[in-house]
C-alpha positions in Angstrom: 36.1 27.3 10.4 32.6 28.4 11.3 30.0 26.2 13.2 28.2 25.7 9.9 31.4 24.5 8.2 31.9 22.0 11.1 28.3 20.7 10.6 28.9 20.3 6.9 32.1 18.4 7.6 30.4 16.1 10.1 27.7 15.3 7.5 30.3 14.5 4.9 32.2 12.2 7.2 29.1 10.4 8.3 28.2 9.8 4.7 31.7 8.6 3.9 31.5 6.2 6.9 28.2 4.8 5.5 29.9 4.1 2.2 32.8 2.5 3.9 30.5 0.3 6.0 28.8 -1.3 2.9 31.6 -3.9 2.2 31.8 -4.8 5.9 28.1 -5.6 6.6 25.6 -8.1 5.2 21.8 -8.7 5.3 19.6 -6.3 7.2 22.6 -4.1 8.2 23.6 -3.7 4.6 20.1 -2.9 3.5 19.8 -0.3 6.4 23.0 1.3 5.3 21.8 1.7 1.7 18.5 3.2 3.1 20.4 5.7 5.3 22.5 6.7 2.3 19.4 7.1 0.2 17.9 9.4 2.8 20.9 11.7 2.9 21.2 11.9 -0.8 17.5 12.6 -1.1 18.0 15.6 1.3 20.5 17.0 -1.2 17.9 16.7 -4.0 19.8 14.0 -6.0 16.6 12.0 -6.5 17.9 9.6 -9.3 20.8 8.4 -7.1 18.7 8.3 -4.0 16.1 6.2 -5.8 18.8 3.7 -6.9 20.0 3.3 -3.4 16.5 2.9 -2.0 15.8 0.2 -4.6 19.0 -1.6 -3.6 17.8 -1.5 0.1 14.5 -2.9 -1.0 16.1 -5.7 -3.0 18.3 -6.8 -0.1 15.3 -6.8 2.4 13.2 -8.7 -0.1 16.0 -11.3 -0.5 16.0 -12.0 3.2 12.6 -13.6 3.1 10.7 -14.1 6.3 13.7 -12.9 8.4 13.5 -9.4 6.9 12.4 -6.5 9.0 8.9 -5.5 7.8 9.5 -2.0 8.9 12.8 -1.8 7.0 11.2 -3.1 3.8 8.4 -0.6 4.2 10.9 2.2 4.7 12.6 1.2 1.5 9.4 1.2 -0.4 8.4 4.6 1.0 11.8 6.0 0.1 11.4 4.7 -3.4 8.0 6.4 -3.5 9.2 9.8 -2.3 12.0 9.8 -4.9 9.7 8.8 -7.7 7.3 11.6 -6.6 10.1 14.2 -6.8 10.9 12.8 -10.3 7.2 13.4 -11.3 6.7 9.7 -11.9 3.4 9.8 -10.0 1.9 6.4 -10.9 5.1 4.6 -10.0 5.4 6.6 -6.8 1.9 5.7 -5.7 2.5 2.1 -6.5 5.6 2.0 -4.3 4.0 3.8 -1.4 1.0 1.4 -1.7 3.4 -1.5 -0.9 4.8 0.4 2.1 1.3 1.0 3.4 0.3 -2.6 3.0 3.3 -3.8 4.9 2.9 -1.3 7.7 -0.8 -2.0 8.1 -0.1 -5.7 8.3 2.3 -5.0 11.2 -0.2 -2.5 12.7 2.4 0.2 12.6 1.2 3.7 13.8 2.8 5.4 10.8 0.7 3.4 8.3 -2.2 6.0 8.4 0.1 8.9 7.8 1.6 7.3 4.7 -1.8 6.1 3.5 -3.0 9.7 3.5 0.1 10.7 1.4 -0.7 7.8 -0.9 -4.2 9.0 -1.5 -2.8 12.4 -2.5 -0.4 10.8 -4.9 -3.2 8.7 -6.4 -5.1 11.9 -7.0 -2.0 13.5 -8.6 -1.7 10.5 -10.9 -5.5 10.8 -11.7 -6.3 7.3 -10.4 -9.5 8.5 -8.8 -10.9 5.1 -7.9 -7.8 4.4 -5.9 -8.2 7.7 -4.2 -11.7 6.8 -3.1 -10.6 3.3 -1.8 -7.6 4.6 0.0 -9.1 7.7 1.6 -12.3 6.1 2.7 -10.3 3.6 4.7 -8.2 6.5 6.1 -11.4 8.3 7.1 -12.6 5.3 9.1 -9.2 5.0 10.8 -9.2 8.7 11.7 -12.8 8.5 13.1 -11.8 5.6 15.2 -8.8 7.6 16.5 -11.1 10.5 17.3 -9.6 12.8 14.6 -12.6 14.5 13.0 -10.3 17.0 11.2 -8.2 14.1 9.7 -11.4 12.3 8.6 -12.8 15.6 7.1 -9.6 16.1 5.0 -9.9 12.4 3.8 -13.5 12.7 2.9 -12.9 16.0 1.1 -10.4 14.3 -1.2 -12.9 11.4 -1.7 -15.5 14.0 -2.8 -13.0 15.6 -5.2 -12.3 12.1 -6.7 -16.0 11.4 -7.1 -16.4 14.8 -8.8 -13.6 14.0 -11.3 -15.3 10.8 -12.1 -18.5 12.8 -12.6 -20.3 10.8 -9.9 -21.8 14.1 -8.5 -24.3 12.5 -6.1 -21.5 10.5 -4.4 -19.3 13.6 -4.4 -22.0 15.7 -2.7 -22.5 12.9 0.0 -18.7 13.0 0.7 -18.5 16.8 0.8 -21.6 16.9 3.1 -20.0 14.5 5.6 -16.6 16.3 5.4 -18.4 19.6 5.9 -20.1 18.4 9.1 -16.8 17.3 10.5 -15.1 20.5 9.6 -17.9 22.5 11.2 -17.6 20.4 14.3 -13.9 21.5 14.4 -14.7 25.1 13.6 -12.7 24.9 10.4 -14.4 27.8 8.7 -12.4 27.9 5.5 -12.7 24.1 5.0 -16.4 24.3 5.5 -16.6 26.9 2.7 -14.3 24.8 0.5 -16.9 22.0 0.8 -19.7 24.5 0.0 -17.9 25.7 -3.1 -17.4 22.1 -4.4 -21.0 21.2 -3.6 -22.1 24.2 -5.6 -20.2 22.9 -8.6 -21.8 19.4 -8.2 -25.3 20.7 -7.9 -24.7 22.8 -11.0 -23.8 19.7 -12.9 -26.9 18.0 -11.7 -29.1 21.0 -12.8 -29.9 22.0 -9.2 -29.8 25.7 -9.8 -31.2 27.0 -6.5 -29.2 24.6 -4.4 -26.0 25.5 -6.3 -26.7 29.2 -5.9 -27.2 28.8 -2.1 -24.0 26.8 -1.6 -22.0 29.2 -3.7 -23.2 32.2 -1.8 -22.3 30.5 1.5 -18.8 29.8 0.3 -18.4 33.3 -1.1 -19.5 34.9 2.3 -16.6 33.1 4.0 -13.9 33.7 1.4 -14.8 37.4 1.1 -14.7 37.8 4.9 -11.4 35.9 5.1 -10.0 38.0 2.2 -9.1 34.7 0.5 -9.1 36.1 -3.0 -8.0 32.9 -4.8 -10.9 30.8 -3.4 -13.2 33.8 -3.7 -12.7 33.8 -7.4 -13.8 30.2 -7.8 -16.8 30.6 -5.5 -17.8 33.6 -7.7 -17.5 31.3 -10.8 -19.9 28.8 -9.2 -22.3 31.6 -8.3 -22.3 32.9 -11.9 -22.8 29.4 -13.3 -25.8 28.9 -11.0 -27.3 32.3 -11.9 -27.1 31.4 -15.6 -28.6 28.0 -14.9 -31.6 29.8 -13.4 -31.8 32.1 -16.5 -30.6 35.1 -14.6 -28.4 36.0 -17.5 -27.6 39.7 -16.6 -26.6 38.7 -13.1 -24.6 35.8 -14.3 -22.8 38.0 -16.8 -22.0 40.6 -14.1 -20.6 37.9 -11.9 -18.5 36.4 -14.6 -17.1 39.9 -15.2 -16.0 40.0 -11.5 -14.3 36.6 -11.9 -12.5 37.8 -15.0 -11.3 41.0 -13.3 -9.8 39.0 -10.4 -8.3 36.3 -12.7 -6.6 38.8 -14.9 -5.1 40.7 -11.9 -3.2 37.6 -10.9 0.3 36.9 -11.9 0.9 34.5 -13.5 -2.5 34.5 -15.1 -4.5 31.3 -15.3 -5.4 31.4 -19.0 -7.4 28.1 -18.8 -9.7 29.8 -16.2 -9.9 33.0 -18.3 -10.8 31.1 -21.4 -13.5 29.1 -19.5 -15.0 32.3 -18.0 -15.0 34.3 -21.3 -16.5 31.3 -23.2 -19.3 31.2 -20.6 -19.8 35.0 -21.1 -20.0 34.6 -24.8 -22.7 31.9 -24.4 -24.7 34.2 -22.1 -24.4 37.0 -24.6 -25.8 34.8 -27.3 -28.8 34.0 -25.0 -29.2 37.8 -24.7 -29.1 38.3 -28.4 -25.6 40.0 -28.4 -24.3 37.9 -31.2 -21.6 40.2 -32.5 -20.1 40.7 -29.0 -20.1 36.9 -28.4 -18.5 36.2 -31.8 -15.7 38.8 -31.0 -14.9 37.1 -27.7 -14.7 33.7 -29.4 -12.5 35.1 -32.1 -10.0 36.4 -29.5 -10.1 33.2 -27.5 -9.3 31.1 -30.5 -5.7 32.4 -30.6 -5.2 31.6 -26.9 -6.9 28.2 -27.1 -4.5 27.3 -30.0 -1.5 28.1 -27.8 -2.9 26.1 -24.8 -3.6 23.1 -27.1 0.0 23.2 -28.3 1.3 23.2 -24.7 -0.8 20.2 -23.9 0.5 18.3 -26.9 4.1 19.1 -26.0 3.7 18.2 -22.4 
């Protein structure tokens, strides 16, 4: 038998021993055993079973009242969260992780901040943007107190994204500006450009054409230099939008054509992006009096939009 086989056998025996231990122990030891089993089964990708075991651990800890280990209860809630996350039950996952964070913060645990950052990302995935703002602003303050400018920059970037989703563009710009200054301090070149690109989109929405153009160009300079083609595509999109906002229609049309060329070279293709860009191109063409060309674009896009709409309804 190979070393790998020996390791697999050891893991199997350890798990069997955990199952055998359950009838022999009570209270916190029993809860801890269920938690350990949950962790092992999670590692195998059996998330439904791991979730049930983590919930059992939580129920036992909760039943112990004041004598329960706060860290053990928090671990159980976080395990529930991670399993729900894998099962794509994002709102429930975030709710469970929120309980874990509250418990760990109350006990001043050093891992509370790490889990809180994970929680903020999960709130974002579940589109609960106000919760993102509340969670990540607190994380940013903690990171700043700990002297982690990079951590605070990441937190504030996500806060900015949440404000942007809520269409509170001024607040988004404020968050991105603060994040940008922290990233610049850490010489995080790509992250600085990410902030510039997002600020360009916000300034566009506010009708600030020149400011949007300037921010988009700064972002584009970085992404082109870094050969970061994916982010370069979206910075180009923001540049084109700003050009059109400033009535520089021919320049905007040429920029959108560059976006389209990059987007159609990718595999798989992002059809939502392609439809967005071509729709913008059609609108520019109408402004330039090219009505027939614009109508032909919209005729083609109707077929794709119909398919995309059907996918959303079936999701």
